[in-house]
Backbone as CSV, one residue per row, in Angstrom:
resi,resn,N_x,N_y,N_z,CA_x,CA_y,CA_z,C_x,C_y,C_z
1,MET,0.877,-1.204,-0.027,0.072,-0.028,-0.136,0.907,1.171,0.009
2,GLY,2.057,1.198,0.644,3.015,2.139,0.683,2.767,3.757,0.300
3,ARG,3.365,3.834,-0.758,3.314,5.257,-1.374,1.968,5.689,-1.426
4,ARG,1.104,4.879,-2.054,-0.249,5.272,-2.497,-1.109,5.618,-1.176
5,TRP,-0.873,4.659,-0.228,-1.615,4.920,1.151,-1.238,6.309,1.773
6,GLN,0.188,6.535,1.607,0.641,7.730,2.411,0.021,9.078,1.616
7,LYS,-0.015,9.066,0.285,-0.652,10.184,-0.540,-2.157,10.203,-0.086
8,ALA,-2.796,9.142,-0.098,-4.346,9.297,0.302,-4.486,9.632,1.669
9,SER,-3.793,9.004,2.593,-4.046,9.355,4.057,-3.842,10.925,4.298
10,LYS,-2.681,11.389,3.825,-2.161,12.806,3.978,-3.399,13.687,3.403
11,ALA,-3.964,13.430,2.208,-4.855,13.962,1.728,-6.179,14.100,2.516
12,PHE,-6.499,12.991,3.029,-7.681,12.762,3.883,-7.597,13.727,5.265
13,LEU,-6.365,13.573,5.698,-6.045,14.266,6.909,-6.059,15.942,6.674
14,ALA,-5.888,16.160,5.575,-5.882,17.799,5.221,-7.302,18.192,5.054
15,SER,-7.964,17.301,4.849,-9.509,17.672,4.597,-10.190,17.494,5.910
16,GLN,-9.903,16.500,6.694,-10.513,16.304,8.046,-9.290,16.412,9.169
17,SER,-9.118,17.664,9.664,-8.095,17.905,10.483,-8.285,17.540,11.972
18,LEU,-9.510,17.491,12.454,-9.777,17.195,13.805,-10.121,15.730,14.031
19,CYS,-9.753,15.319,15.328,-10.178,13.916,15.709,-11.740,13.720,15.731
20,GLU,-12.160,12.760,15.097,-13.589,12.606,15.307,-14.109,12.223,16.474
21,GLU,-13.480,11.396,17.134,-13.895,10.736,18.515,-13.614,12.092,19.634
22,CYS,-12.595,12.843,19.511,-12.509,14.070,20.424,-13.602,14.930,20.264
23,LEU,-14.000,15.108,19.027,-15.159,16.099,18.774,-16.402,15.462,19.408
24,LYS,-16.725,14.321,19.281,-17.852,13.778,20.004,-17.863,14.072,21.477
25,ARG,-16.835,14.222,22.142,-16.638,14.657,23.587,-16.449,15.994,23.856
26,GLY,-16.561,16.816,22.721,-16.534,18.266,22.954,-15.222,18.616,23.072
27,ARG,-14.195,17.875,22.649,-12.572,18.179,22.689,-12.122,18.555,21.257
28,TYR,-11.205,19.304,21.141,-10.513,19.674,19.979,-9.131,19.180,19.959
29,ALA,-8.693,18.086,18.976,-7.410,17.527,18.946,-7.223,17.337,17.477
30,LYS,-6.053,17.443,17.187,-5.546,17.408,15.735,-5.480,15.922,15.456
31,ALA,-6.124,15.656,14.207,-6.083,14.363,13.737,-4.812,13.863,13.147
32,THR,-4.180,12.799,13.487,-2.877,12.509,12.913,-2.705,11.133,12.400
33,VAL,-3.974,10.447,12.329,-4.169,9.029,11.774,-5.461,8.903,11.130
34,VAL,-5.411,8.102,10.008,-6.590,7.807,9.149,-6.897,6.392,9.786
35,ASP,-8.035,6.198,10.421,-8.434,4.984,10.849,-9.429,4.201,10.074
36,HIS,-9.515,3.027,10.026,-10.464,2.223,9.304,-11.583,1.991,10.478
37,ILE,-12.721,2.423,10.050,-13.860,2.296,11.129,-14.165,0.679,11.218
38,VAL,-14.300,0.114,10.143,-14.458,-1.431,10.338,-13.076,-1.851,9.846
39,PRO,-12.383,-2.557,10.855,-10.920,-3.200,10.504,-11.033,-3.969,9.239
40,HIS,-10.050,-3.586,8.314,-9.964,-4.203,7.014,-9.427,-5.682,6.935
41,ARG,-8.630,-5.873,8.022,-8.087,-7.399,8.167,-7.489,-7.828,6.698
42,GLY,-6.877,-6.979,6.015,-6.355,-7.396,4.821,-7.152,-7.319,3.501
43,ASP,-8.421,-6.966,3.725,-9.458,-6.784,2.575,-9.077,-5.614,1.814
44,PRO,-8.564,-5.587,0.675,-8.237,-4.432,0.011,-9.373,-3.436,-0.347
45,LYS,-10.492,-4.165,-0.692,-11.721,-3.387,-0.943,-12.137,-2.555,0.328
46,LEU,-12.029,-3.085,1.356,-12.442,-2.372,2.639,-11.298,-1.309,2.973
47,PHE,-10.171,-1.675,2.586,-8.994,-0.781,3.030,-9.143,0.528,2.346
48,TRP,-9.565,0.436,0.984,-9.623,1.665,0.185,-10.830,2.302,0.060
49,ASP,-11.891,1.770,0.721,-13.143,2.342,0.896,-13.172,3.527,1.749
50,ARG,-13.218,4.767,1.140,-13.113,6.067,1.884,-14.371,6.354,2.865
51,SER,-15.460,5.644,2.625,-16.479,5.748,3.554,-16.265,5.003,4.929
52,ASN,-15.078,4.068,4.879,-14.676,3.473,6.098,-13.576,4.187,6.862
53,TRP,-13.178,5.273,6.406,-12.142,6.070,6.985,-12.569,7.144,7.934
54,GLN,-12.039,7.221,8.940,-12.174,8.360,9.942,-10.839,8.836,10.429
55,ALA,-10.963,10.185,10.769,-9.716,10.979,11.269,-9.783,10.795,12.621
56,LEU,-8.631,10.433,13.239,-8.502,10.278,14.745,-7.126,10.848,15.215
57,CYS,-7.013,11.195,16.437,-5.516,11.478,16.985,-5.083,10.200,17.399
58,LYS,-3.863,10.088,17.620,-3.015,8.927,17.933,-3.678,8.242,19.101
59,ARG,-4.108,8.938,20.307,-4.496,8.452,21.513,-5.849,7.786,21.103
60,CYS,-6.714,8.288,20.471,-7.990,7.761,20.189,-7.837,6.476,19.295
61,HIS,-6.911,6.572,18.255,-6.609,5.455,17.488,-6.043,4.198,18.133
62,ASP,-5.101,4.578,19.082,-4.595,3.524,19.884,-5.576,2.850,20.795
63,GLN,-6.380,3.550,21.482,-7.392,3.011,22.315,-8.241,2.110,21.420
64,LYS,-8.903,2.648,20.371,-9.850,1.940,19.418,-9.033,0.491,19.041
65,THR,-7.835,0.577,18.532,-7.160,-0.597,17.951,-6.966,-1.584,19.076
66,GLY,-6.558,-0.974,20.371,-6.442,-1.961,21.515,-7.759,-2.651,21.658
67,ARG,-8.933,-2.060,21.699,-9.940,-2.765,21.881,-10.331,-3.692,20.880
68,GLU,-10.085,-3.380,19.626,-10.441,-4.291,18.535,-9.401,-5.503,18.571
69,ASP,-8.197,-5.439,18.807,-7.207,-6.347,18.622,-7.398,-7.452,19.869
70,ARG,-8.148,-7.024,20.865,-8.362,-7.919,22.059,-9.442,-8.962,21.602
71,ASN,-10.358,-8.376,20.663,-11.622,-9.470,20.199,-11.589,-9.176,18.671
72,PRO,-10.823,-9.704,18.067,-10.784,-9.682,16.544,-12.058,-10.322,15.916
73,THR,-12.480,-9.584,14.832,-13.597,-10.233,14.126,-13.168,-10.687,12.660
74,TYR,-13.183,-11.755,12.263,-12.752,-12.107,10.836,-13.922,-12.518,10.103
75,ARG,-13.809,-12.221,8.827,-14.907,-12.608,8.163,-14.374,-13.559,6.787
76,TYR,-15.118,-14.646,6.502,-14.465,-15.487,5.564,-15.257,-15.667,4.330
77,GLY,-14.935,-15.462,3.171,-15.598,-15.563,1.974,-16.860,-14.403,2.173
78,ARG,-17.910,-14.724,1.255,-18.840,-13.671,1.009,-20.033,-13.862,2.097
79,GLU,-20.462,-12.823,2.538,-21.628,-12.974,3.395,-22.760,-12.819,2.621
80,SER,-23.798,-13.448,2.836,-24.937,-13.491,2.175,-26.084,-12.905,2.952
């Protein structure tokens, strides 16, 4: 994903400069990470789906990722 992801995430953060989770709590924090709302777990379609992206500060991203990594959800094949 490398260079393509760097370019896409940088552009996304330029348009979404505040952490979305902090804003929900009435705080203002600079967003520094593009988070995948639904973890992509290697699925390229989900990885590149911009509607699955949100701008977060590092603290909120680390907390969210920690919660998700404790109880990962995997999807196999197509869901009907």
